[in-house]
PQR file with spaces between the fields and no chain letter, atoms N, CA, C, O and H, PARSE charges and radii, in Angstrom:
ATOM       1  N    MET     1      -7.252    0.903   11.043 -0.4000 1.5000
ATOM       2  CA   MET     1      -6.877    0.768    9.808 -0.0000 2.0000
ATOM       3  C    MET     1      -5.668    0.055    9.552  0.5500 1.7000
ATOM       4  O    MET     1      -4.577    0.433    9.980 -0.5500 1.4000
ATOM       5  N    SER     2      -5.868   -1.129    8.753 -0.4000 1.5000
ATOM       6  CA   SER     2      -4.428   -2.087    8.801 -0.0000 2.0000
ATOM       7  C    SER     2      -4.484   -2.130    7.197  0.5500 1.7000
ATOM       8  O    SER     2      -5.449   -2.163    6.434 -0.5500 1.4000
ATOM       9  H    SER     2      -6.754   -1.436    8.405  0.4000 1.0000
ATOM      10  N    VAL     3      -2.867   -2.115    6.924 -0.4000 1.5000
ATOM      11  CA   VAL     3      -2.550   -2.289    5.344 -0.0000 2.0000
ATOM      12  C    VAL     3      -1.860   -3.464    5.296  0.5500 1.7000
ATOM      13  O    VAL     3      -1.148   -3.908    6.197 -0.5500 1.4000
ATOM      14  H    VAL     3      -2.083   -2.088    7.544  0.4000 1.0000
ATOM      15  N    GLU     4      -2.142   -4.111    3.923 -0.4000 1.5000
ATOM      16  CA   GLU     4      -1.475   -5.561    3.848 -0.0000 2.0000
ATOM      17  C    GLU     4      -0.934   -5.495    2.013  0.5500 1.7000
ATOM      18  O    GLU     4      -1.654   -4.907    1.207 -0.5500 1.4000
ATOM      19  H    GLU     4      -2.720   -3.750    3.191  0.4000 1.0000
ATOM      20  N    ALA     5      -0.226   -5.857    1.773 -0.4000 1.5000
ATOM      21  CA   ALA     5       0.341   -6.201    0.585 -0.0000 2.0000
ATOM      22  C    ALA     5       0.627   -7.658    0.021  0.5500 1.7000
ATOM      23  O    ALA     5       1.294   -8.452    0.685 -0.5500 1.4000
ATOM      24  H    ALA     5       0.359   -6.335    2.428  0.4000 1.0000
ATOM      25  N    ASP     6       0.192   -7.933   -1.015 -0.4000 1.5000
ATOM      26  CA   ASP     6       0.206   -9.448   -1.497 -0.0000 2.0000
ATOM      27  C    ASP     6       1.286   -9.566   -2.416  0.5500 1.7000
ATOM      28  O    ASP     6       0.909   -9.291   -3.555 -0.5500 1.4000
ATOM      29  H    ASP     6      -0.349   -7.288   -1.554  0.4000 1.0000
ATOM      30  N    GLN     7       2.561   -9.891   -2.340 -0.4000 1.5000
ATOM      31  CA   GLN     7       3.803   -9.969   -3.707 -0.0000 2.0000
ATOM      32  C    GLN     7       3.229  -11.000   -4.529  0.5500 1.7000
ATOM      33  O    GLN     7       3.457  -10.967   -5.738 -0.5500 1.4000
ATOM      34  H    GLN     7       2.867  -10.114   -1.415  0.4000 1.0000
ATOM      35  N    ARG     8       2.648  -11.742   -4.128 -0.4000 1.5000
ATOM      36  CA   ARG     8       2.199  -12.701   -5.266 -0.0000 2.0000
ATOM      37  C    ARG     8       1.472  -12.122   -6.511  0.5500 1.7000
ATOM      38  O    ARG     8       1.720  -12.577   -7.627 -0.5500 1.4000
ATOM      39  H    ARG     8       2.464  -11.769   -3.145  0.4000 1.0000
ATOM      40  N    VAL     9       0.704  -11.265   -6.351 -0.4000 1.5000
ATOM      41  CA   VAL     9       0.203  -10.462   -7.447 -0.0000 2.0000
ATOM      42  C    VAL     9       0.374   -9.318   -7.608  0.5500 1.7000
ATOM      43  O    VAL     9      -0.459   -8.635   -8.203 -0.5500 1.4000
ATOM      44  H    VAL     9       0.502  -10.895   -5.444  0.4000 1.0000
ATOM      45  N    CYS    10       1.705   -8.728   -7.028 -0.4000 1.5000
ATOM      46  CA   CYS    10       2.115   -7.396   -7.253 -0.0000 2.0000
ATOM      47  C    CYS    10       2.877   -7.475   -8.688  0.5500 1.7000
ATOM      48  O    CYS    10       3.559   -8.441   -9.029 -0.5500 1.4000
ATOM      49  H    CYS    10       2.382   -9.283   -6.544  0.4000 1.0000
ATOM      50  N    VAL    11       2.683   -6.442   -9.391 -0.4000 1.5000
ATOM      51  CA   VAL    11       3.415   -6.312  -10.435 -0.0000 2.0000
ATOM      52  C    VAL    11       4.515   -5.164  -10.892  0.5500 1.7000
ATOM      53  O    VAL    11       4.891   -4.899  -12.034 -0.5500 1.4000
ATOM      54  H    VAL    11       2.129   -5.657   -9.115  0.4000 1.0000
ATOM      55  N    GLY    12       4.844   -4.669   -9.849 -0.4000 1.5000
ATOM      56  CA   GLY    12       5.887   -3.989   -9.510 -0.0000 2.0000
ATOM      57  C    GLY    12       5.483   -2.479  -10.348  0.5500 1.7000
ATOM      58  O    GLY    12       6.494   -1.900  -10.747 -0.5500 1.4000
ATOM      59  H    GLY    12       4.538   -4.885   -8.921  0.4000 1.0000
ATOM      60  N    ALA    13       4.590   -1.996  -10.565 -0.4000 1.5000
ATOM      61  CA   ALA    13       4.435   -0.646  -10.842 -0.0000 2.0000
ATOM      62  C    ALA    13       4.525    0.462  -10.074  0.5500 1.7000
ATOM      63  O    ALA    13       4.596    1.596  -10.548 -0.5500 1.4000
ATOM      64  H    ALA    13       3.769   -2.466  -10.241  0.4000 1.0000
ATOM      65  N    GLY    14       4.527    0.191   -8.833 -0.4000 1.5000
ATOM      66  CA   GLY    14       5.226    1.465   -7.777 -0.0000 2.0000
ATOM      67  C    GLY    14       4.457    2.531   -7.670  0.5500 1.7000
ATOM      68  O    GLY    14       4.752    3.657   -7.269 -0.5500 1.4000
ATOM      69  H    GLY    14       4.469   -0.731   -8.448  0.4000 1.0000
ATOM      70  N    LEU    15       3.178    1.997   -8.155 -0.4000 1.5000
ATOM      71  CA   LEU    15       2.310    3.322   -7.794 -0.0000 2.0000
ATOM      72  C    LEU    15       2.034    3.837   -6.261  0.5500 1.7000
ATOM      73  O    LEU    15       1.776    4.991   -5.918 -0.5500 1.4000
ATOM      74  H    LEU    15       2.938    1.083   -8.481  0.4000 1.0000
ATOM      75  N    CYS    16       2.178    2.492   -5.299 -0.4000 1.5000
ATOM      76  CA   CYS    16       1.819    2.590   -3.745 -0.0000 2.0000
ATOM      77  C    CYS    16       3.004    3.398   -3.275  0.5500 1.7000
ATOM      78  O    CYS    16       2.777    4.309   -2.480 -0.5500 1.4000
ATOM      79  H    CYS    16       2.388    1.555   -5.578  0.4000 1.0000
ATOM      80  N    ALA    17       4.134    3.192   -3.638 -0.4000 1.5000
ATOM      81  CA   ALA    17       5.211    3.813   -3.510 -0.0000 2.0000
ATOM      82  C    ALA    17       5.045    5.251   -3.408  0.5500 1.7000
ATOM      83  O    ALA    17       5.110    5.924   -2.380 -0.5500 1.4000
ATOM      84  H    ALA    17       4.318    2.451   -4.284  0.4000 1.0000
ATOM      85  N    LEU    18       4.854    5.588   -4.422 -0.4000 1.5000
ATOM      86  CA   LEU    18       4.748    6.794   -5.219 -0.0000 2.0000
ATOM      87  C    LEU    18       3.686    7.464   -4.677  0.5500 1.7000
ATOM      88  O    LEU    18       3.814    8.689   -4.695 -0.5500 1.4000
ATOM      89  H    LEU    18       4.801    5.041   -5.257  0.4000 1.0000
ATOM      90  N    THR    19       2.729    7.058   -4.225 -0.4000 1.5000
ATOM      91  CA   THR    19       1.287    7.432   -3.576 -0.0000 2.0000
ATOM      92  C    THR    19       1.626    7.788   -2.156  0.5500 1.7000
ATOM      93  O    THR    19       1.281    8.841   -1.620 -0.5500 1.4000
ATOM      94  H    THR    19       2.625    6.063   -4.210  0.4000 1.0000
ATOM      95  N    ALA    20       2.403    6.730   -1.526 -0.4000 1.5000
ATOM      96  CA   ALA    20       2.070    6.908    0.152 -0.0000 2.0000
ATOM      97  C    ALA    20       3.414    6.176    0.166  0.5500 1.7000
ATOM      98  O    ALA    20       3.498    4.952    0.269 -0.5500 1.4000
ATOM      99  H    ALA    20       2.683    5.875   -1.962  0.4000 1.0000
ATOM     100  N    PRO    21       4.631    7.137    0.036 -0.5600 1.5000
ATOM     101  CA   PRO    21       5.744    6.447    0.450  0.2800 2.0000
ATOM     102  C    PRO    21       6.315    6.547    1.801  0.5500 1.7000
ATOM     103  O    PRO    21       7.521    6.407    2.003 -0.5500 1.4000
ATOM     104  N    GLY    22       5.270    6.843    2.930 -0.4000 1.5000
ATOM     105  CA   GLY    22       5.687    6.227    4.458 -0.0000 2.0000
ATOM     106  C    GLY    22       4.857    5.010    4.431  0.5500 1.7000
ATOM     107  O    GLY    22       4.965    4.295    5.427 -0.5500 1.4000
ATOM     108  H    GLY    22       4.290    6.958    2.766  0.4000 1.0000
ATOM     109  N    VAL    23       4.122    4.655    3.584 -0.4000 1.5000
ATOM     110  CA   VAL    23       3.614    3.369    4.032 -0.0000 2.0000
ATOM     111  C    VAL    23       4.256    2.359    3.016  0.5500 1.7000
ATOM     112  O    VAL    23       4.647    1.325    3.559 -0.5500 1.4000
ATOM     113  H    VAL    23       4.034    5.236    2.775  0.4000 1.0000
ATOM     114  N    PHE    24       4.447    2.429    1.693 -0.4000 1.5000
ATOM     115  CA   PHE    24       4.737    1.564    1.024 -0.0000 2.0000
ATOM     116  C    PHE    24       6.545    1.830    0.610  0.5500 1.7000
ATOM     117  O    PHE    24       7.276    2.801    0.805 -0.5500 1.4000
ATOM     118  H    PHE    24       4.130    3.269    1.251  0.4000 1.0000
ATOM     119  N    ASP    25       6.721    0.878    0.161 -0.4000 1.5000
ATOM     120  CA   ASP    25       8.197    0.780   -0.602 -0.0000 2.0000
ATOM     121  C    ASP    25       8.412   -0.362   -1.603  0.5500 1.7000
ATOM     122  O    ASP    25       7.458   -1.109   -1.821 -0.5500 1.4000
ATOM     123  H    ASP    25       6.127    0.089    0.003  0.4000 1.0000
ATOM     124  N    GLN    26       9.576   -0.565   -2.231 -0.4000 1.5000
ATOM     125  CA   GLN    26       9.412   -1.708   -3.307 -0.0000 2.0000
ATOM     126  C    GLN    26      10.879   -2.306   -2.676  0.5500 1.7000
ATOM     127  O    GLN    26      11.766   -1.596   -2.203 -0.5500 1.4000
ATOM     128  H    GLN    26      10.351    0.042   -2.054  0.4000 1.0000
ATOM     129  N    ASP    27      10.910   -3.802   -2.789 -0.4000 1.5000
ATOM     130  CA   ASP    27      12.123   -4.523   -2.663 -0.0000 2.0000
ATOM     131  C    ASP    27      12.992   -4.451   -3.710  0.5500 1.7000
ATOM     132  O    ASP    27      12.906   -3.631   -4.624 -0.5500 1.4000
ATOM     133  H    ASP    27      10.189   -4.379   -3.173  0.4000 1.0000
ATOM     134  N    GLU    28      13.974   -5.439   -3.576 -0.4000 1.5000
ATOM     135  CA   GLU    28      15.183   -5.476   -4.577 -0.0000 2.0000
ATOM     136  C    GLU    28      14.686   -5.754   -5.953  0.5500 1.7000
ATOM     137  O    GLU    28      15.348   -5.389   -6.924 -0.5500 1.4000
ATOM     138  H    GLU    28      14.044   -6.105   -2.833  0.4000 1.0000
ATOM     139  N    ASN    29      13.445   -6.441   -6.099 -0.4000 1.5000
ATOM     140  CA   ASN    29      12.892   -6.989   -6.991 -0.0000 2.0000
ATOM     141  C    ASN    29      11.661   -6.130   -7.785  0.5500 1.7000
ATOM     142  O    ASN    29      11.217   -6.377   -8.907 -0.5500 1.4000
ATOM     143  H    ASN    29      12.907   -6.737   -5.310  0.4000 1.0000
ATOM     144  N    GLY    30      11.251   -5.062   -6.873 -0.4000 1.5000
ATOM     145  CA   GLY    30      10.408   -4.052   -7.472 -0.0000 2.0000
ATOM     146  C    GLY    30       8.944   -4.568   -6.998  0.5500 1.7000
ATOM     147  O    GLY    30       7.871   -4.119   -7.399 -0.5500 1.4000
ATOM     148  H    GLY    30      11.611   -4.862   -5.962  0.4000 1.0000
ATOM     149  N    LEU    31       9.146   -5.659   -6.013 -0.4000 1.5000
ATOM     150  CA   LEU    31       7.812   -5.885   -5.341 -0.0000 2.0000
ATOM     151  C    LEU    31       7.012   -5.095   -4.110  0.5500 1.7000
ATOM     152  O    LEU    31       7.723   -4.697   -3.187 -0.5500 1.4000
ATOM     153  H    LEU    31      10.018   -6.024   -5.688  0.4000 1.0000
ATOM     154  N    VAL    32       5.904   -4.898   -4.054 -0.4000 1.5000
ATOM     155  CA   VAL    32       5.485   -4.217   -2.715 -0.0000 2.0000
ATOM     156  C    VAL    32       5.881   -4.476   -1.623  0.5500 1.7000
ATOM     157  O    VAL    32       5.980   -5.684   -1.406 -0.5500 1.4000
ATOM     158  H    VAL    32       5.327   -5.221   -4.805  0.4000 1.0000
ATOM     159  N    VAL    33       6.266   -3.556   -0.506 -0.4000 1.5000
ATOM     160  CA   VAL    33       6.956   -4.025    0.878 -0.0000 2.0000
ATOM     161  C    VAL    33       5.906   -2.842    1.551  0.5500 1.7000
ATOM     162  O    VAL    33       5.786   -1.725    1.049 -0.5500 1.4000
ATOM     163  H    VAL    33       6.186   -2.575   -0.682  0.4000 1.0000
ATOM     164  N    VAL    34       5.261   -3.235    2.623 -0.4000 1.5000
ATOM     165  CA   VAL    34       4.744   -2.286    3.734 -0.0000 2.0000
ATOM     166  C    VAL    34       5.708   -1.909    4.721  0.5500 1.7000
ATOM     167  O    VAL    34       6.482   -2.708    5.248 -0.5500 1.4000
ATOM     168  H    VAL    34       5.358   -4.142    3.031  0.4000 1.0000
ATOM     169  N    LEU    35       5.648   -0.533    4.996 -0.4000 1.5000
ATOM     170  CA   LEU    35       6.596   -0.137    5.802 -0.0000 2.0000
ATOM     171  C    LEU    35       5.828    0.121    7.205  0.5500 1.7000
ATOM     172  O    LEU    35       6.383    0.082    8.303 -0.5500 1.4000
ATOM     173  H    LEU    35       5.019    0.116    4.568  0.4000 1.0000
ATOM     174  N    GLU    36       4.502    0.383    6.990 -0.4000 1.5000
ATOM     175  CA   GLU    36       3.656    1.294    8.208 -0.0000 2.0000
ATOM     176  C    GLU    36       2.194    0.475    7.950  0.5500 1.7000
ATOM     177  O    GLU    36       1.351    0.762    7.100 -0.5500 1.4000
ATOM     178  H    GLU    36       4.051    0.415    6.098  0.4000 1.0000
ATOM     179  N    GLY    37       2.146   -0.616    8.924 -0.4000 1.5000
ATOM     180  CA   GLY    37       1.014   -1.470    8.848 -0.0000 2.0000
ATOM     181  C    GLY    37      -0.676   -0.811    9.216  0.5500 1.7000
ATOM     182  O    GLY    37      -1.805   -1.147    8.857 -0.5500 1.4000
ATOM     183  H    GLY    37       2.831   -0.849    9.614  0.4000 1.0000
ATOM     184  N    THR    38      -0.185    0.162   10.016 -0.4000 1.5000
ATOM     185  CA   THR    38      -1.487    0.971   10.541 -0.0000 2.0000
ATOM     186  C    THR    38      -1.153    2.491   10.568  0.5500 1.7000
ATOM     187  O    THR    38      -0.758    3.092   11.568 -0.5500 1.4000
ATOM     188  H    THR    38       0.732    0.435   10.307  0.4000 1.0000
ATOM     189  N    PRO    39      -1.394    3.107    9.169 -0.5600 1.5000
ATOM     190  CA   PRO    39      -0.893    4.485    9.094  0.2800 2.0000
ATOM     191  C    PRO    39      -2.320    5.209    9.515  0.5500 1.7000
ATOM     192  O    PRO    39      -3.462    4.751    9.468 -0.5500 1.4000
ATOM     193  N    SER    40      -1.887    6.384    9.901 -0.4000 1.5000
ATOM     194  CA   SER    40      -2.876    7.500   10.356 -0.0000 2.0000
ATOM     195  C    SER    40      -2.702    8.879    9.804  0.5500 1.7000
ATOM     196  O    SER    40      -1.610    9.284    9.405 -0.5500 1.4000
ATOM     197  H    SER    40      -0.960    6.756    9.939  0.4000 1.0000
ATOM     198  N    GLY    41      -3.881    9.651    9.785 -0.4000 1.5000
ATOM     199  CA   GLY    41      -3.557   11.083    9.395 -0.0000 2.0000
ATOM     200  C    GLY    41      -3.601   10.930    7.782  0.5500 1.7000
ATOM     201  O    GLY    41      -4.367   10.357    7.007 -0.5500 1.4000
ATOM     202  H    GLY    41      -4.768    9.322   10.108  0.4000 1.0000
ATOM     203  N    LYS    42      -2.393   11.731    7.632 -0.4000 1.5000
ATOM     204  CA   LYS    42      -2.297   12.027    6.020 -0.0000 2.0000
ATOM     205  C    LYS    42      -1.734   10.636    5.387  0.5500 1.7000
ATOM     206  O    LYS    42      -2.213   10.311    4.300 -0.5500 1.4000
ATOM     207  H    LYS    42      -1.771   12.197    8.261  0.4000 1.0000
ATOM     208  N    ALA    43      -0.726    9.763    5.998 -0.4000 1.5000
ATOM     209  CA   ALA    43      -0.525    8.562    5.680 -0.0000 2.0000
ATOM     210  C    ALA    43      -1.549    7.638    5.316  0.5500 1.7000
ATOM     211  O    ALA    43      -1.351    6.803    4.433 -0.5500 1.4000
ATOM     212  H    ALA    43      -0.337   10.027    6.881  0.4000 1.0000
ATOM     213  N    ARG    44      -2.750    7.736    6.000 -0.4000 1.5000
ATOM     214  CA   ARG    44      -3.903    6.937    5.949 -0.0000 2.0000
ATOM     215  C    ARG    44      -4.724    7.301    4.653  0.5500 1.7000
ATOM     216  O    ARG    44      -5.115    6.418    3.890 -0.5500 1.4000
ATOM     217  H    ARG    44      -2.911    8.414    6.717  0.4000 1.0000
ATOM     218  N    ASP    45      -4.973    8.662    4.433 -0.4000 1.5000
ATOM     219  CA   ASP    45      -5.460    9.066    3.280 -0.0000 2.0000
ATOM     220  C    ASP    45      -4.554    8.527    1.706  0.5500 1.7000
ATOM     221  O    ASP    45      -5.030    8.332    0.587 -0.5500 1.4000
ATOM     222  H    ASP    45      -4.656    9.380    5.053  0.4000 1.0000
ATOM     223  N    GLU    46      -3.493    8.437    2.061 -0.4000 1.5000
ATOM     224  CA   GLU    46      -2.396    8.075    1.003 -0.0000 2.0000
ATOM     225  C    GLU    46      -2.517    6.556    0.687  0.5500 1.7000
ATOM     226  O    GLU    46      -2.674    6.145   -0.462 -0.5500 1.4000
ATOM     227  H    GLU    46      -3.106    8.595    2.970  0.4000 1.0000
ATOM     228  N    ALA    47      -2.425    5.658    1.899 -0.4000 1.5000
ATOM     229  CA   ALA    47      -2.683    4.390    1.767 -0.0000 2.0000
ATOM     230  C    ALA    47      -3.911    4.197    1.106  0.5500 1.7000
ATOM     231  O    ALA    47      -3.910    3.435    0.140 -0.5500 1.4000
ATOM     232  H    ALA    47      -2.298    5.992    2.833  0.4000 1.0000
ATOM     233  N    LEU    48      -5.055    4.798    1.480 -0.4000 1.5000
ATOM     234  CA   LEU    48      -6.466    4.249    0.446 -0.0000 2.0000
ATOM     235  C    LEU    48      -6.178    4.659   -0.972  0.5500 1.7000
ATOM     236  O    LEU    48      -6.321    3.851   -1.890 -0.5500 1.4000
ATOM     237  H    LEU    48      -5.055    5.417    2.265  0.4000 1.0000
ATOM     238  N    ARG    49      -5.746    5.988   -1.192 -0.4000 1.5000
ATOM     239  CA   ARG    49      -5.338    6.341   -2.584 -0.0000 2.0000
ATOM     240  C    ARG    49      -4.433    5.229   -3.230  0.5500 1.7000
ATOM     241  O    ARG    49      -4.639    4.928   -4.406 -0.5500 1.4000
ATOM     242  H    ARG    49      -5.630    6.645   -0.447  0.4000 1.0000
ATOM     243  N    ALA    50      -3.546    4.672   -2.589 -0.4000 1.5000
ATOM     244  CA   ALA    50      -2.901    3.831   -3.212 -0.0000 2.0000
ATOM     245  C    ALA    50      -3.368    2.716   -3.695  0.5500 1.7000
ATOM     246  O    ALA    50      -2.959    2.259   -4.763 -0.5500 1.4000
ATOM     247  H    ALA    50      -3.378    4.916   -1.633  0.4000 1.0000
ATOM     248  N    GLU    51      -4.376    2.083   -2.893 -0.4000 1.5000
ATOM     249  CA   GLU    51      -5.203    1.018   -2.790 -0.0000 2.0000
ATOM     250  C    GLU    51      -6.254    1.076   -3.924  0.5500 1.7000
ATOM     251  O    GLU    51      -6.690    0.102   -4.538 -0.5500 1.4000
ATOM     252  H    GLU    51      -4.708    2.454   -2.026  0.4000 1.0000
ATOM     253  N    ARG    52      -6.619    2.473   -4.119 -0.4000 1.5000
ATOM     254  CA   ARG    52      -7.251    2.591   -5.573 -0.0000 2.0000
ATOM     255  C    ARG    52      -6.725    2.467   -6.703  0.5500 1.7000
ATOM     256  O    ARG    52      -7.410    1.858   -7.524 -0.5500 1.4000
ATOM     257  H    ARG    52      -6.265    3.265   -3.620  0.4000 1.0000
ATOM     258  N    LEU    53      -5.621    2.879   -7.072 -0.4000 1.5000
ATOM     259  CA   LEU    53      -4.652    3.190   -7.982 -0.0000 2.0000
ATOM     260  C    LEU    53      -3.809    1.768   -7.949  0.5500 1.7000
ATOM     261  O    LEU    53      -2.881    1.971   -8.732 -0.5500 1.4000
ATOM     262  H    LEU    53      -5.064    3.374   -6.405  0.4000 1.0000
ATOM     263  N    CYS    54      -3.728    0.943   -7.626 -0.4000 1.5000
ATOM     264  CA   CYS    54      -2.746   -0.181   -7.431 -0.0000 2.0000
ATOM     265  C    CYS    54      -3.478   -0.967   -8.960  0.5500 1.7000
ATOM     266  O    CYS    54      -4.653   -1.330   -8.902 -0.5500 1.4000
ATOM     267  H    CYS    54      -4.482    0.778   -6.990  0.4000 1.0000
ATOM     268  N    PRO    55      -2.924   -1.106   -9.852 -0.5600 1.5000
ATOM     269  CA   PRO    55      -3.486   -2.171  -11.241  0.2800 2.0000
ATOM     270  C    PRO    55      -3.359   -3.459  -10.950  0.5500 1.7000
ATOM     271  O    PRO    55      -3.997   -4.227  -11.669 -0.5500 1.4000
ATOM     272  N    SER    56      -2.597   -3.994   -9.943 -0.4000 1.5000
ATOM     273  CA   SER    56      -2.942   -5.380   -9.704 -0.0000 2.0000
ATOM     274  C    SER    56      -3.813   -5.941   -8.559  0.5500 1.7000
ATOM     275  O    SER    56      -3.990   -7.150   -8.408 -0.5500 1.4000
ATOM     276  H    SER    56      -2.078   -3.370   -9.359  0.4000 1.0000
ATOM     277  N    GLY    57      -4.357   -4.975   -7.748 -0.4000 1.5000
ATOM     278  CA   GLY    57      -4.960   -5.418   -6.306 -0.0000 2.0000
ATOM     279  C    GLY    57      -4.167   -5.758   -5.321  0.5500 1.7000
ATOM     280  O    GLY    57      -4.696   -6.455   -4.456 -0.5500 1.4000
ATOM     281  H    GLY    57      -4.213   -3.993   -7.871  0.4000 1.0000
ATOM     282  N    ALA    58      -3.004   -5.471   -5.171 -0.4000 1.5000
ATOM     283  CA   ALA    58      -2.027   -6.308   -4.429 -0.0000 2.0000
ATOM     284  C    ALA    58      -2.099   -5.322   -2.992  0.5500 1.7000
ATOM     285  O    ALA    58      -1.609   -5.711   -1.932 -0.5500 1.4000
ATOM     286  H    ALA    58      -2.574   -4.904   -5.873  0.4000 1.0000
ATOM     287  N    VAL    59      -2.697   -4.168   -3.123 -0.4000 1.5000
ATOM     288  CA   VAL    59      -2.497   -3.278   -1.891 -0.0000 2.0000
ATOM     289  C    VAL    59      -4.267   -3.507   -1.166  0.5500 1.7000
ATOM     290  O    VAL    59      -5.304   -3.248   -1.778 -0.5500 1.4000
ATOM     291  H    VAL    59      -3.095   -3.852   -3.984  0.4000 1.0000
ATOM     292  N    ARG    60      -4.190   -3.943   -0.022 -0.4000 1.5000
ATOM     293  CA   ARG    60      -5.705   -3.908    0.637 -0.0000 2.0000
ATOM     294  C    ARG    60      -5.592   -3.126    2.008  0.5500 1.7000
ATOM     295  O    ARG    60      -4.771   -3.542    2.825 -0.5500 1.4000
ATOM     296  H    ARG    60      -3.348   -4.154    0.475  0.4000 1.0000
ATOM     297  N    VAL    61      -6.365   -2.020    2.312 -0.4000 1.5000
ATOM     298  CA   VAL    61      -6.423   -1.066    3.202 -0.0000 2.0000
ATOM     299  C    VAL    61      -7.720   -1.753    4.112  0.5500 1.7000
ATOM     300  O    VAL    61      -8.877   -1.507    3.771 -0.5500 1.4000
ATOM     301  H    VAL    61      -7.032   -1.683    1.648  0.4000 1.0000
ATOM     302  N    GLY    62      -7.473   -2.496    5.113 -0.4000 1.5000
ATOM     303  CA   GLY    62      -8.686   -2.704    6.083 -0.0000 2.0000
ATOM     304  C    GLY    62      -9.078   -1.837    6.719  0.5500 1.7000
ATOM     305  O    GLY    62      -8.221   -1.366    7.467 -0.5500 1.4000
ATOM     306  H    GLY    62      -6.533   -2.696    5.391  0.4000 1.0000
ATOM     307  N    ARG    63     -10.605   -1.120    6.796 -0.4000 1.5000
ATOM     308  CA   ARG    63     -11.231   -0.203    7.582 -0.0000 2.0000
ATOM     309  C    ARG    63     -12.011   -0.742    8.476  0.5500 1.7000
ATOM     310  O    ARG    63     -12.757   -1.714    8.364 -0.5500 1.4000
ATOM     311  H    ARG    63     -11.301   -1.503    6.188  0.4000 1.0000
ATOM     312  N    SER    64     -11.686    0.320    9.879 -0.4000 1.5000
ATOM     313  CA   SER    64     -12.482   -0.289   10.945 -0.0000 2.0000
ATOM     314  C    SER    64     -13.638    0.491   10.845  0.5500 1.7000
ATOM     315  O    SER    64     -13.795    1.597   10.328 -0.5500 1.4000
ATOM     316  H    SER    64     -11.080    1.110    9.970  0.4000 1.0000
ATOM     317  N    HIS    65     -14.762   -0.570   11.662 -0.4000 1.5000
ATOM     318  CA   HIS    65     -15.923    0.020   11.695 -0.0000 2.0000
ATOM     319  C    HIS    65     -16.398    0.611   13.419  0.5500 1.7000
ATOM     320  O    HIS    65     -15.987   -0.099   14.337 -0.5500 1.4000
ATOM     321  H    HIS    65     -14.634   -1.468   12.082  0.4000 1.0000
ATOM     322  N    GLY    66     -16.894    1.359   13.644 -0.4000 1.5000
ATOM     323  CA   GLY    66     -17.211    1.626   14.744 -0.0000 2.0000
ATOM     324  C    GLY    66     -16.953    3.007   15.304  0.5500 1.7000
ATOM     325  O    GLY    66     -17.288    3.279   16.457 -0.5500 1.4000
ATOM     326  H    GLY    66     -17.227    1.936   12.899  0.4000 1.0000
């Protein structure tokens, strides 16, 4: 699993940082920052939830197949 975030489309809602605080944070402008690019366990589940909740689609979680 890999986590990415696009600050160009981020609206600064902060749901990612609230939902997955070990994976995401916000910079001084309120834009998403990835803290952990390859989360596992509980952080993985939180990252997937943050992706679903992100209102702008700035958070992307890539899933490994196989």
